[in-house]
Structure formats: structure tokens, C-alpha cells
C-alpha positions as CSV (number, residue, x, y, z in Angstrom):
1,M,22.8,7.5,21.4
2,S,21.0,10.4,23.0
3,D,21.0,13.9,21.4
4,D,21.0,15.6,24.8
5,L,24.7,16.6,24.4
6,H,24.1,18.3,21.0
7,I,23.5,22.0,20.7
8,P,20.1,22.3,19.1
9,L,20.0,24.0,15.6
10,P,17.1,24.9,13.4
11,I,18.0,22.2,10.9
12,D,17.5,19.6,13.6
13,R,13.7,20.1,13.6
14,L,13.6,19.5,9.9
15,V,15.7,16.3,9.8
16,R,14.4,14.9,13.1
17,P,11.5,12.9,11.5
18,F,13.9,11.4,9.0
19,R,16.3,10.4,11.7
20,V,13.4,8.8,13.7
21,F,12.3,6.9,10.6
22,A,15.8,5.7,9.8
23,K,16.3,4.3,13.3
24,N,13.1,2.1,12.9
25,K,14.0,-1.5,12.2
26,L,11.3,-1.6,9.5
27,A,12.5,1.6,7.7
28,G,14.4,-0.2,5.0
29,A,11.6,-2.7,4.2
30,I,9.0,0.1,4.2
31,L,11.1,2.3,1.8
32,L,11.6,-0.7,-0.5
33,M,7.9,-1.4,-0.5
34,I,7.1,2.2,-1.3
35,T,9.5,2.4,-4.2
36,T,8.1,-0.9,-5.5
37,V,4.6,0.4,-5.5
38,I,5.8,3.6,-7.2
39,A,7.5,1.6,-9.9
40,I,4.5,-0.6,-10.6
41,F,2.2,2.4,-10.7
42,W,4.5,4.4,-13.0
43,A,5.0,1.5,-15.4
44,N,1.2,1.1,-15.7
45,S,0.3,4.8,-15.9
46,P,-0.1,7.1,-18.9
47,W,3.6,8.1,-18.2
48,S,4.9,4.5,-18.6
49,A,6.8,5.5,-21.8
50,N,8.8,8.0,-19.8
51,Y,9.6,5.3,-17.2
52,H,11.2,3.0,-19.8
53,D,12.8,5.8,-21.7
54,I,14.6,7.0,-18.6
55,L,15.9,3.5,-17.8
56,M,17.1,3.1,-21.4
57,T,19.1,6.4,-21.4
58,E,22.7,5.7,-22.5
59,I,25.4,6.8,-20.0
60,T,29.1,6.6,-21.0
61,L,32.0,6.7,-18.5
62,G,35.7,6.3,-19.1
63,I,39.0,7.8,-20.0
64,G,40.7,7.3,-23.4
65,D,40.3,3.8,-24.6
66,F,38.9,2.6,-21.3
67,V,35.2,3.4,-21.9
68,L,32.0,1.8,-20.7
69,S,28.7,2.8,-22.3
70,K,25.6,1.3,-20.8
71,T,21.9,2.2,-20.2
72,L,20.9,3.7,-16.8
73,L,19.3,0.3,-16.0
74,H,22.5,-1.5,-16.5
75,W,24.5,1.0,-14.5
76,I,22.1,0.5,-11.6
77,N,22.2,-3.3,-11.9
78,D,25.8,-3.8,-12.8
79,G,27.3,-0.8,-10.9
80,L,25.1,0.5,-8.1
81,M,24.1,-3.0,-6.9
82,D,27.7,-4.0,-6.5
83,V,27.8,-1.7,-3.5
84,F,25.1,-3.9,-2.1
85,F,27.0,-7.1,-2.9
86,F,30.2,-5.5,-1.4
87,V,28.3,-5.0,1.9
88,V,27.0,-8.6,1.7
89,G,30.7,-9.6,1.3
90,L,31.6,-7.6,4.4
91,E,28.8,-9.3,6.3
92,I,29.9,-12.8,5.1
93,K,33.5,-12.1,6.3
94,R,32.3,-10.8,9.7
95,E,30.1,-13.9,10.2
96,I,32.9,-16.2,9.2
97,L,35.4,-14.5,11.6
98,A,33.2,-13.9,14.6
99,G,29.5,-14.8,13.9
100,E,27.3,-17.7,13.2
101,L,29.6,-19.1,10.6
102,S,32.8,-19.0,12.8
103,S,32.7,-22.6,13.8
104,V,31.7,-25.8,12.1
105,R,29.0,-26.7,14.8
106,K,27.4,-23.2,14.6
107,A,27.6,-23.1,10.8
108,V,26.1,-26.5,9.9
109,L,22.5,-25.6,10.6
110,P,22.2,-22.4,8.5
111,I,24.4,-23.9,5.8
112,S,22.1,-27.0,5.6
113,A,19.0,-24.9,5.7
114,A,20.3,-22.6,3.0
115,L,21.4,-25.5,0.8
116,G,18.0,-27.1,1.0
117,G,16.4,-23.7,0.4
118,M,18.3,-23.4,-2.9
119,L,18.3,-27.0,-4.3
120,V,14.6,-27.8,-3.7
121,P,13.2,-24.5,-5.2
122,A,15.5,-24.8,-8.2
123,G,14.4,-28.4,-8.7
124,L,10.7,-27.6,-8.6
125,F,11.2,-24.8,-11.1
126,L,13.0,-27.1,-13.5
127,V,10.3,-29.7,-13.2
128,L,7.9,-27.3,-14.8
129,N,10.3,-25.5,-17.2
130,L,13.0,-28.0,-18.2
131,G,13.5,-27.8,-22.0
132,G,11.2,-24.8,-22.3
133,E,11.8,-21.1,-22.9
134,G,11.9,-20.5,-19.2
135,Q,14.5,-23.1,-18.3
136,R,17.2,-20.4,-17.8
137,G,15.3,-19.0,-14.8
138,W,16.0,-21.8,-12.4
139,G,18.1,-19.6,-10.2
140,I,15.3,-17.1,-9.5
141,P,13.5,-19.0,-6.7
142,M,16.8,-19.8,-5.0
143,A,17.1,-16.4,-3.4
144,T,16.0,-14.9,-0.1
145,D,15.6,-11.2,0.6
146,I,17.1,-10.7,4.0
147,A,15.7,-7.1,4.4
148,F,12.1,-8.1,3.9
149,A,12.4,-11.4,5.9
150,L,13.9,-9.7,8.9
151,G,11.4,-6.8,8.5
152,V,8.5,-9.3,9.0
153,L,10.3,-10.7,12.1
154,A,10.6,-7.2,13.4
155,L,6.9,-6.8,13.2
156,L,6.5,-9.6,15.7
157,G,8.7,-7.9,18.3
158,S,9.5,-9.8,21.5
159,R,7.5,-12.8,20.3
160,V,10.5,-13.9,18.3
161,P,13.5,-15.3,20.3
162,I,16.8,-13.8,19.4
163,G,18.1,-17.3,18.3
164,L,15.5,-17.4,15.5
165,K,16.6,-14.0,14.2
166,V,20.2,-15.1,14.3
167,F,19.3,-18.3,12.4
168,L,17.4,-16.4,9.7
169,T,20.2,-13.9,9.3
170,A,22.9,-16.6,9.0
171,L,20.6,-18.6,6.6
172,A,20.1,-15.6,4.4
173,I,23.9,-14.8,4.3
174,V,24.7,-18.4,3.2
175,D,21.9,-18.1,0.7
176,D,23.5,-14.9,-0.6
177,I,26.8,-16.8,-1.0
178,G,25.0,-19.4,-3.1
179,A,23.2,-16.8,-5.2
180,I,26.4,-15.0,-5.9
181,L,28.1,-18.1,-7.0
182,V,25.2,-19.0,-9.3
183,I,25.2,-15.5,-10.8
184,A,28.9,-15.6,-11.4
185,F,29.2,-19.0,-12.9
186,F,25.9,-19.8,-14.5
187,Y,24.7,-16.3,-15.7
188,A,28.1,-15.2,-17.1
189,D,28.8,-14.1,-20.6
190,T,31.7,-15.2,-22.8
191,I,34.8,-15.3,-20.6
192,S,37.8,-13.0,-21.4
193,I,40.9,-14.7,-19.9
194,V,43.0,-11.5,-20.1
195,S,40.4,-9.3,-18.2
196,L,39.9,-12.1,-15.7
197,A,43.6,-12.4,-15.1
198,A,43.9,-8.6,-14.6
199,G,41.2,-8.8,-12.0
200,G,42.9,-11.6,-10.3
201,I,46.2,-9.8,-10.1
202,L,44.5,-6.7,-8.7
203,L,42.8,-8.9,-6.0
204,I,46.3,-10.2,-5.1
205,V,47.5,-6.6,-4.8
206,A,44.6,-5.9,-2.5
207,V,45.4,-8.9,-0.3
208,A,49.0,-7.8,-0.2
209,A,47.9,-4.3,0.9
210,N,45.9,-5.9,3.7
211,R,48.9,-8.0,4.8
212,S,51.1,-5.0,4.7
213,G,48.9,-3.1,7.1
214,V,47.2,-0.7,4.7
215,R,44.0,0.5,6.3
216,S,43.0,3.4,4.0
217,S,39.5,3.2,2.5
218,I,40.7,5.2,-0.5
219,V,43.3,2.6,-1.4
220,Y,40.8,-0.2,-1.3
221,F,38.2,1.9,-3.2
222,I,40.7,2.5,-6.1
223,L,41.6,-1.2,-6.2
224,G,38.0,-2.2,-5.9
225,T,37.0,0.0,-8.8
226,L,39.7,-1.5,-11.0
227,V,38.8,-5.0,-10.0
228,W,35.1,-4.3,-10.7
229,F,36.0,-2.9,-14.2
230,A,38.2,-5.9,-15.0
231,F,35.5,-8.4,-14.0
232,L,32.9,-6.5,-15.9
233,K,35.0,-6.8,-19.0
234,S,35.8,-10.4,-18.3
235,G,32.3,-11.6,-18.8
236,I,31.9,-12.9,-15.2
237,H,29.3,-10.8,-13.4
238,A,30.8,-8.1,-11.3
239,T,28.9,-9.2,-8.2
240,L,31.7,-11.8,-7.6
241,A,34.3,-9.0,-7.8
242,A,32.4,-7.0,-5.1
243,V,32.3,-9.9,-2.8
244,L,35.9,-11.0,-3.4
245,M,37.0,-7.4,-2.8
246,A,35.2,-7.3,0.5
247,M,37.2,-10.3,1.6
248,T,40.4,-8.3,1.2
249,I,39.3,-5.6,3.7
250,P,41.3,-5.7,6.9
251,A,39.3,-7.1,9.9
252,K,41.9,-6.5,12.6
253,V,42.2,-3.5,15.0
254,R,45.5,-1.8,15.9
255,I,44.4,-1.0,19.5
256,R,42.6,-3.7,21.3
257,A,39.6,-3.1,23.6
258,D,41.6,-3.7,26.8
259,K,44.0,-0.9,25.8
260,L,41.4,1.5,24.6
261,L,39.8,2.5,27.9
262,P,43.0,3.4,29.7
263,R,44.2,5.4,26.7
264,M,40.9,7.3,26.3
265,S,40.7,7.9,30.1
266,L,44.2,9.5,29.9
267,L,43.3,11.7,27.0
268,L,40.0,12.7,28.7
269,G,41.9,13.6,31.9
270,T,44.3,15.7,29.9
271,I,41.6,17.7,28.0
272,K,39.7,18.2,31.3
273,G,42.8,19.7,32.9
274,G,43.6,22.0,30.0
275,T,42.9,25.7,30.1
276,G,40.4,27.1,27.7
277,Y,39.8,30.5,26.2
278,G,36.8,31.2,28.3
279,H,34.5,30.8,25.3
280,P,32.3,27.7,25.2
281,D,32.6,27.3,21.4
282,I,36.4,27.8,21.0
283,L,38.9,25.1,22.0
284,T,42.6,25.7,22.7
285,K,45.2,24.2,20.3
286,E,46.1,21.7,22.9
287,Q,42.5,20.6,23.4
288,Q,42.0,20.4,19.6
289,Q,45.1,18.2,19.3
290,I,43.8,15.9,22.1
291,L,40.5,15.6,20.4
292,S,42.2,14.7,17.1
293,E,44.3,12.1,18.9
294,M,41.1,10.6,20.4
295,G,39.7,10.4,16.9
296,R,42.8,8.6,15.7
297,T,42.7,6.3,18.7
298,L,39.1,5.3,18.1
299,E,39.8,4.7,14.4
300,K,42.7,2.4,15.3
301,A,40.4,0.5,17.8
302,T,37.9,-0.3,15.0
303,A,38.6,-2.7,12.1
304,P,38.3,-1.2,8.6
305,L,35.8,-3.9,7.8
306,Q,33.4,-2.7,10.5
307,Q,34.0,0.9,9.7
308,L,33.0,0.3,6.0
309,E,30.1,-1.8,6.9
310,H,28.8,0.8,9.4
311,A,29.2,3.6,6.8
312,L,27.7,1.7,3.8
313,V,24.7,-0.1,5.3
314,P,22.6,3.1,5.5
315,L,23.6,4.0,1.9
316,V,22.5,0.5,0.7
317,T,19.3,0.5,2.8
318,F,18.1,4.0,1.9
319,F,19.4,4.5,-1.6
320,V,20.9,1.5,-3.4
321,L,18.1,-1.0,-2.8
322,P,15.2,1.5,-3.3
323,V,16.7,2.7,-6.6
324,F,17.1,-0.9,-7.7
325,A,13.5,-1.6,-6.8
326,L,12.3,1.6,-8.7
327,A,14.3,0.5,-11.8
328,N,13.4,-3.2,-11.8
329,A,9.9,-3.6,-10.2
330,G,8.1,-1.7,-12.9
331,V,6.3,-4.7,-14.4
332,T,3.6,-3.8,-17.0
333,V,0.5,-5.7,-15.9
334,G,-2.2,-4.6,-18.2
335,H,-4.9,-7.2,-18.9
336,G,-2.4,-10.1,-18.9
337,L,-2.1,-10.7,-15.1
338,S,-4.0,-14.0,-15.2
339,D,-1.9,-15.1,-18.2
340,A,1.3,-14.2,-16.4
341,L,0.3,-16.0,-13.2
342,G,-0.6,-19.1,-15.3
343,H,2.7,-19.2,-17.2
344,S,5.1,-22.1,-16.3
345,V,7.8,-19.6,-15.4
346,S,5.6,-17.7,-12.9
347,I,4.2,-21.0,-11.5
348,G,7.7,-22.4,-11.1
349,I,8.8,-19.3,-9.2
350,I,5.8,-19.3,-6.9
351,L,6.1,-23.0,-6.2
352,G,9.8,-22.7,-5.7
353,L,9.8,-19.8,-3.4
354,F,6.7,-20.7,-1.4
355,L,6.7,-24.5,-1.2
356,G,10.3,-25.2,-2.2
357,K,11.8,-23.0,0.4
358,Q,9.6,-24.5,3.1
359,A,10.5,-28.0,2.2
360,G,14.1,-27.3,1.6
361,V,14.9,-25.2,4.7
362,L,12.8,-27.2,7.1
363,G,13.8,-30.6,5.7
364,F,17.5,-30.0,5.5
365,S,17.5,-28.4,9.0
366,W,15.7,-31.4,10.4
367,L,18.1,-33.8,8.7
368,A,21.2,-31.9,10.1
369,V,19.8,-32.0,13.7
370,K,18.7,-35.7,13.5
371,L,22.1,-36.7,12.2
372,G,23.7,-35.0,15.2
373,L,25.5,-32.4,13.1
374,A,23.8,-29.4,14.5
375,D,21.5,-28.1,17.3
376,L,18.5,-25.9,17.2
377,P,19.1,-22.4,18.6
378,D,18.1,-21.8,22.3
379,G,14.4,-21.2,22.8
380,V,13.6,-22.2,19.2
381,G,11.3,-25.1,18.2
382,W,10.4,-26.8,14.9
383,R,7.2,-24.8,14.5
384,Q,9.3,-21.6,14.6
385,I,11.8,-23.0,12.1
386,H,8.8,-23.8,9.9
387,G,7.7,-20.2,10.1
388,V,11.2,-18.9,9.2
389,S,11.3,-21.4,6.3
390,V,8.2,-19.8,4.9
391,L,9.7,-16.3,5.3
392,A,12.8,-17.5,3.4
393,G,10.4,-17.6,0.4
394,I,10.5,-13.8,0.2
395,G,12.8,-13.5,-2.7
396,F,12.2,-10.0,-4.0
397,T,15.5,-8.1,-4.4
398,M,17.8,-11.0,-5.2
399,S,15.1,-12.8,-7.2
400,L,14.4,-9.8,-9.4
401,F,18.2,-9.3,-9.9
402,I,18.6,-12.9,-11.1
403,A,15.5,-12.6,-13.3
404,G,17.1,-9.7,-15.1
405,L,20.1,-11.8,-15.8
406,A,18.2,-14.9,-16.8
407,F,15.9,-13.4,-19.4
408,N,16.7,-10.9,-22.1
409,E,13.1,-11.0,-23.5
410,P,10.9,-8.3,-21.7
411,G,7.9,-10.6,-21.7
412,L,9.6,-13.3,-19.7
413,Q,11.1,-10.7,-17.4
414,D,7.6,-9.3,-16.6
415,I,6.2,-12.8,-16.1
416,S,9.0,-13.7,-13.7
417,K,8.5,-10.4,-11.8
418,V,4.8,-11.2,-11.3
419,G,5.8,-14.6,-9.9
420,V,8.4,-13.1,-7.6
421,F,5.8,-10.5,-6.3
422,A,3.1,-13.1,-5.8
423,A,5.4,-15.6,-4.0
424,S,7.0,-12.9,-1.8
425,V,3.7,-11.5,-0.6
426,L,2.3,-15.0,0.0
427,S,5.4,-16.1,1.9
428,G,5.5,-12.9,4.0
429,V,1.9,-13.1,5.0
430,V,1.8,-16.8,5.7
431,G,5.1,-16.7,7.5
432,W,3.9,-13.8,9.7
433,V,0.7,-15.7,10.6
434,L,2.6,-18.9,11.5
435,L,5.0,-17.1,13.8
436,R,2.4,-14.7,15.2
437,F,0.1,-17.5,16.5
438,R,2.8,-20.0,17.5
């Protein structure tokens, strides 16, 4: 939207560069890359001890007997990242209701591609690590980082048909569903039935609030916090709580689009016909009331699901994910880079993300089309599907997240991070080249 209607203020000159950057399609990926570089540099600098000490700082929150005491790293991974997973849940619900997952025919292709993109990489990893110390990391190469993958597509501009972007987005969303289920059920701790039951009851309360017409974000925030706490105590990872809570957010409007325009036209006509004070900055009480009514009308014409998604996406893009990268990407390389790259865990991740994703996404997509279950998107050919299958090997955020859950030993964590970095860079560069020259 143009800023021509805004009255210019001195602060506008200061924030204008940040606004321009934020509107860029690559802004999130660029910021993520910058924080990753900072983390790696910091972890390998003379101040590396400070980096790890800060992340290990104990922070305690709670009231009375309900207390949680965790390190800053755990608060970032188990708390802050659940905002990211909540937004993922909102995106999943939107896609199921009105997007690429809203019908069986439309959903088969991305579901098939994502399924292949999870099974084949996990299988390749297990071939190299079955029975070894790294076996638990089989979920690491299953993930796709949608921010980086779409960022690479954005670099190609108009060369990429819209159908290909939609396919990659839907594939990544289904991939996220799979990753969330893997995290919840295969990387969970000892299960507490009491806490899990409490979380389930609270989710039922949230569903009841939805059915009753409750649209207040505050109500769902309070319920969501309680559900998160219950799941965290239950032993099942709280990412599942965030996604399930997102499914309870209302997705219906109270004023439909065909009724909105006449209502807004009436209100605009009323405010135009009103008499003012003769001062450009002061509205009459009647005009202020009309503006308030316009605000309430617009709020009723937008589903709470879309309101929350619109409000939280910038927070996730420009704060949550960069903070996560800063806290988790700080692998200490030292002189052991070649050893890390030669470790079976690292090799398994690289083969899984780079080769496994290609084989799985492309192979399962081809199978779905050949069986007559799905169609390729308009204007998209198999060479472009191949290019996207390579980009799906950019694991980064989700892969790092799963690596932190899979391994408690810092050495294996660093080895897995090296593998994720290598595979993600390789997949991004090769995927860009394939799409750029096809």
C-alpha cells in the first residue's frame, strides 16, 4: 500500500530503509543467513566461551508450584520456536480449507512428493547409521526449510511459473506436518498421562470456544499457553501443542465479502457528510465513532486465523527464526571439519537431503501422475519439478531443530550441523542452477 496518504514524520526517514528491506521477498532468508554466519563466527572466535555461556544461562518462570527452569537455549527451542510452529499450523489449516490441500485431486501431488521426500532421505540415512551412535538422527534429512527454498525461487523472478511456487509451498507444508509428527512421537520423552490428559481437555475447551463464536485472540493465547505448558510437562514435544492449538483458531468471518462493500460505502458516505471542527487533525465525536465502527466491521470481515497469521508472520520471519539460527547454528569447526564431513552421520544427512530429496520428491511425484492420481501444475514440466526436488534438500531450520532433539552429545550435534549446512548449500546452489538454465 502506498504511503502517499500518510503525513510525513521525521521518524519515517529513519525506519524507511527497514520497511523497504522487510517488503523484499528475500528479506527473511537474508536475515537468517546473516544470523547463521554470526553464530558460526562467534562460536569459533576468541569469545566462543561467552556464546555458550549465554545459551546455558538458567531462566526460571512460573507461579507457586508451577515452575519451569530451563536454559536460554531450551527456552528458544521449546518456547520461542513454538510460535513458529503455531504459524505453521495456521498455514496448514488455511491450505486445507482453501488452498492446495483443499481437495483430494489438488492435494495428491504435494502429499506424494512430500512423502517421498521424507521416506527416501530417512532410508538413506539409516543405511549408513543403522545400529550405530547416529541412528537416532534419521529424522534430520526429512525436513525442508520453506523460507530458504522459496527464497531461492524468488531469486529467479519471472522465470518461475506461479504453479511451481505453489507446488513447493504445498510440498513444504505437508513436509512440515510429517516433521511435526516425527518430532512429537519419535523424539518424545517419557509420557505423563496426567499432563497429556490436561492438555487434551484444554484443547477441547479451545474447540468449544471456537464453536461458541469466541474470536478474542487473548482467550486463545491464554488457552494456548496452558496447552503448551501441559504438553511440555507431558513429555510429548510442545511443537504438537502449537500446531493443534492453531487448528482451534476460528477460520470464519462474521461479515461476508458481498456485505462488506455496501456497509463500508454507507459508513464512508456518513463520515464524508459529517461536519468537522475546521481543524485537519481533529475529528468530531461522530466521525470518530464512525471510524471505530469501520474498524469493527473490517475485523468482523476477516477470520481470526488470517488476522493472527498476518500479525505473526513478520514476528517469526524477523525475530523467531533469526534468534533460533543464532542460538543453534554456532557449530565449532576448528580443525575437525574434514572429520565431521567424513562421519557417517554427516554423510547420511548430505546424501539424504541432496540425493534422497531428489529421488523421493521427483520419483513419488512421477508415480502419482503416471497412476492418474494427480496432474502437474499449469506451465510446469518435469525438469522444473526436478529443480524443485533439489531445492527441497535445503533442510536448515527444521533439520537443525530435529538434530538438537536427536542428539544430546555436543559432538554429534556439531557433526549433524556440518552435514545440514553442507547439504543445504549444495541443494540451494544446484537447485538454482537447474531452474535458472531450464
